[in-house]
MITI-745433 format. One line per 2 residues: number of its first residue (from 1); their letters; for each residue x, y, z negated of N, C-alpha, C. Coordinates in pm, whole numbers, plus 50000, padded with zeros to 5 digits. Each point is the difference from the previous one (the first is absolute). Layout:
N
NUM	A	X/Y/Z/X/Y/Z/X/Y/Z  ...
***
This chain:
151
1	MN	59267/22138/37204/49966/49946/50130/50107/49902/50048  50127/50032/49974/50110/49912/50036/49987/49863/49933
3	FF	49954/49998/49878/49983/49874/49926/49901/49908/50073  49886/50053/50044/49899/49919/50067/50047/49954/50138
5	LT	50076/50084/50067/50056/49962/50129/50101/49887/49983  50085/50012/49901/50098/49895/49970/49930/49871/49960
7	LG	49899/50011/49915/49924/49882/49957/49931/49934/50119  49944/50080/50088/49935/49947/50120/50099/49930/50092
9	LV	50119/50060/50018/50103/49938/50084/50051/49869/49940  50018/49999/49868/50043/49877/49933/49893/49892/50015
11	AL	49873/50038/49984/49890/49904/50015/49995/49947/50143  50018/50090/50098/50000/49959/50140/50117/49907/50029
13	LL	50116/50033/49946/50118/49915/50018/49978/49862/49939  49943/49994/49881/49971/49871/49936/49898/49921/50080
15	LL	49900/50068/50054/49900/49933/50083/50064/49943/50126  50087/50078/50064/50070/49951/50119/50090/49881/49969
17	LG	50071/50008/49888/50085/49888/49959/49916/49876/49971  49886/50018/49936/49910/49889/49972/49947/49937/50127
19	LA	49962/50084/50097/49951/49949/50129/50111/49927/50075  50120/50056/49998/50113/49934/50067/50030/49865/49934
21	GT	49997/49998/49867/50023/49874/49928/49893/49897/50032  49876/50043/50006/49889/49910/50033/50016/49947/50142
23	AL	50037/50087/50092/50019/49958/50139/50113/49897/50010  50109/50024/49928/50111/49904/50002/49958/49866/49940
25	LL	49924/50005/49892/49953/49877/49937/49908/49922/50093  49908/50070/50067/49911/49933/50095/50078/49941/50117
27	RR	50099/50074/50046/50083/49949/50111/50078/49876/49956  50051/50003/49879/50073/49884/49948/49907/49879/49989
29	RQ	49879/50021/49950/49903/49890/49987/49963/49944/50137  49981/50089/50098/49968/49952/50134/50115/49919/50058
31	GL	50122/50046/49974/50118/49925/50046/50007/49864/49934  49970/49996/49870/50001/49873/49926/49892/49907/50052
33	RG	49880/50054/50028/49891/49918/50054/50038/49946/50138  50058/50087/50083/50042/49956/50134/50104/49890/49991
35	SS	50094/50017/49909/50103/49899/49979/49938/49870/49948  49904/50012/49909/49934/49881/49945/49922/49927/50108
37	LT	49931/50074/50085/49925/49936/50109/50093/49931/50099  50111/50065/50031/50099/49939/50091/50055/49872/49938
39	TL	50032/50004/49873/50050/49882/49929/49896/49889/50001  49876/50036/49973/49892/49903/49995/49982/49932/50135
41	LD	50001/50076/50107/49984/49943/50134/50122/49914/50037  50119/50043/49960/50121/49922/50027/49995/49867/49924
43	LA	49956/50004/49875/49987/49876/49922/49898/49906/50063  49890/50055/50050/49898/49918/50066/50059/49934/50125
45	DR	50078/50074/50077/50064/49943/50120/50097/49889/49962  50078/50024/49896/50098/49897/49957/49931/49875/49948
47	LE	49894/50020/49924/49925/49886/49947/49937/49921/50114  49947/50069/50098/49942/49932/50116/50108/49920/50074
49	AD	50117/50060/50018/50110/49929/50067/50040/49876/49919  50006/50013/49868/50034/49885/49915/49898/49887/50017
51	LK	49872/50037/49998/49895/49898/50014/50005/49934/50137  50025/50077/50103/50009/49943/50135/50124/49912/50015
53	TC	50109/50040/49936/50120/49916/50001/49971/49867/49931  49930/50008/49889/49963/49880/49925/49912/49910/50087
55	RA	49902/50059/50066/49910/49921/50085/50079/49933/50114  50090/50074/50063/50080/49944/50109/50089/49886/49949
57	GL	50060/50019/49884/50085/49895/49942/49921/49875/49968  49881/50017/49944/49916/49884/49969/49955/49928/50127
59	QQ	49967/50076/50103/49960/49938/50126/50116/49922/50061  50118/50059/49992/50118/49932/50053/50029/49872/49920
61	AH	49990/50009/49870/50024/49882/49916/49898/49891/50030  49875/50039/50015/49897/49901/50030/50025/49936/50136
63	AV	50043/50080/50097/50029/49946/50133/50112/49896/49993  50103/50028/49922/50111/49906/49987/49953/49874/49929
65	MS	49924/50017/49892/49955/49884/49923/49901/49914/50078  49923/50061/50089/49903/49921/50075/50069/49910/50102
67	LN	50129/50027/50029/50075/49914/50092/50043/49871/49934  50003/49996/49868/50047/49883/49928/49888/49947/49912
69	PD	49938/49889/50041/49890/49946/49921/50043/49943/49865  50132/49980/49978/50048/49948/49872/49994/50106/49890
71	LP	49998/50128/50039/49996/50107/49901/49858/50016/49948  49984/50035/49874/49866/50019/49946/49931/50118/50067
73	AA	49870/49991/50015/49922/50107/50062/50002/50123/49910  50022/50111/50059/50004/50124/49923/49860/50057/49987
75	SE	49979/50076/49898/49870/50063/49984/50001/50131/50078  50014/49985/50131/50010/50117/50088/49875/50086/49989
77	QE	49885/49937/49991/49875/50075/49993/49996/50089/49876  50042/49945/49886/50001/50081/49877/50096/50118/50013
79	AR	50115/49975/50056/50098/50108/50017/49946/50106/50096  49938/49955/50107/49943/50095/50097/49892/50085/49933
81	HA	49916/49936/49919/49894/50074/49931/50059/50102/49902  50107/49961/49931/50063/50092/49904/50058/50121/50072
83	ID	50066/49978/50111/50058/50111/50076/49890/50087/50059  49897/49937/50055/49887/50077/50054/49933/50082/49891
85	AG	49989/49944/49881/49941/50075/49888/50089/50120/49965  50131/49981/50004/50092/50110/49975/49987/50109/50105
87	LR	49986/49960/50126/49983/50098/50106/49866/50074/49989  49895/49927/49958/49870/50066/49979/50008/50100/49884
89	AL	50069/49961/49893/50017/50091/49886/50079/50124/50043  50100/49979/50084/50079/50112/50050/49913/50091/50087
91	LQ	49913/49941/50081/49909/50079/50081/49909/50084/49911  49951/49940/49892/49917/50076/49905/50079/50117/49941
93	QR	50126/49975/49972/50085/50106/49944/50019/50112/50103  50022/49961/50126/50016/50101/50106/49871/50080/50018
95	LW	49885/49934/49989/49872/50072/50010/49983/50096/49882  50045/49957/49881/49995/50089/49885/50087/50124/50025
97	IR	50119/49976/50054/50090/50111/50029/49933/50097/50099  49941/49945/50104/49935/50084/50100/49882/50079/49942
99	DH	49917/49930/49921/49875/50061/49954/50014/50081/49871  50089/49959/49912/50003/50062/49867/50126/50081/49969
101	SP	50106/49980/50074/50124/50069/49964/49990/50152/50008  49921/50057/50093/49994/50147/49999/49948/50057/49868
103	GA	49909/49932/49934/49946/50050/49874/50056/49930/49878  50093/49906/50021/50054/49924/49887/50096/50085/49919
105	SQ	50004/49970/49872/50094/50070/49913/50141/49943/50023  50099/50072/49954/50138/49952/50013/50016/49869/49924
107	RE	49932/49987/49888/50007/49876/49921/49945/49882/50080  49889/50022/50072/49943/49891/50081/50093/49962/50115
109	LD	50062/50099/50063/50095/49971/50107/50120/49922/49945  50050/50042/49886/50113/49932/49938/49963/49857/49961
111	AA	49878/49980/49950/49954/49866/49961/49990/49909/50122  49951/50053/50110/49990/49920/50123/50139/49960/50049
113	AT	50095/50094/49995/50137/49969/50041/50063/49897/49908  49978/50013/49871/50053/49904/49903/49942/49860/50026
115	SM	49873/49994/50029/49936/49872/50030/50064/49933/50121  50025/50079/50104/50063/49942/50120/50144/49958/49972
117	RD	50071/50078/49923/50138/49961/49964/50000/49869/49920  49906/49988/49907/49990/49878/49920/49968/49880/50089
119	TR	49910/50018/50093/49964/49891/50092/50121/49959/50082  50073/50098/50053/50120/49967/50078/50104/49929/49913
121	SR	50013/50043/49875/50096/49936/49909/49964/49854/49976  49870/49972/49987/49957/49861/49980/50015/49919/50128
123	LQ	49989/50064/50113/50008/49929/50128/50144/49969/50040  50096/50084/49960/50139/49982/50041/50058/49863/49964
125	PL	49984/49952/49876/50054/49867/49970/49934/49890/50085  49873/50018/50030/49932/49901/50084/50055/50002/50142
127	LQ	50028/50119/50051/50060/50009/50133/50139/49938/50002  50078/50025/49894/50134/49941/49992/49991/49847/49991
129	AL	49903/49951/49923/49982/49855/49990/49956/49942/50134  49918/50073/50072/49957/49954/50132/50117/49992/50097
131	VQ	50086/50100/49997/50119/49998/50086/50089/49881/49963  50019/49978/49870/50082/49886/49957/49935/49867/50040
133	AQ	49869/49991/49981/49929/49877/50040/50011/49977/50149  49990/50108/50079/50013/49987/50145/50139/49951/50037
135	TD	50102/50055/49933/50138/49956/50025/50017/49852/49964  49947/49961/49884/50009/49860/49959/49924/49909/50095
137	LD	49884/50044/50044/49919/49921/50093/50070/49985/50134  50059/50109/50049/50075/49993/50126/50117/49901/49988
139	SA	50070/50006/49887/50113/49908/49979/49951/49856/49995  49891/49976/49929/49944/49865/49991/49957/49949/50137
141	MR	49940/50086/50079/49957/49959/50135/50120/49970/50089  50104/50082/49992/50121/49973/50079/50061/49866/49959
143	EH	50005/49975/49869/50054/49874/49950/49915/49883/50047  49869/50015/49996/49908/49896/50044/50019/49972/50150
145	IR	50012/50105/50079/50021/49983/50144/50135/49935/50027  50101/50040/49925/50134/49942/50018/49997/49851/49969
147	RE	49931/49963/49889/49992/49858/49966/49925/49919/50105  49895/50057/50055/49922/49930/50103/50081/49984/50127
149	SD	50082/50101/50034/50080/49990/50122/50117/49903/49982  50047/49982/49876/50107/49905/49971/49948/49856/50001
151	A	49872/49982/49975/49945/49865/49989/49976/49935/50132
***
């Protein structure tokens, strides 16, 4: 009788350990999902800020260039359309997050985050070039104004 009692207690102990391990694993997965969703939303916010910064910089550059008819006309409309397309794509991504992230696999969440990181990586050199172009344009305009005031 002692043998069956011991066997039963060992089986119960193994079952409890298995349940505790499963609970810890589920908790870890939920934590990972929560972290992934937070990261995904943070990346979406950063990408949106980057796109809006780009739009503001292009608008500012166009405003400066429109003051000087000697400068070539910029393709402001094309740039505006590209930024608007980026914002629309980001909106689609945010809708996907809202509608599909609760049932999405960890792989899908990671893929969405990777996609946003890649987009931001491609946008960063363009933002840096825009800042440099704005600086160069401001310098050129100051020089142009200085020359006109000297004349």
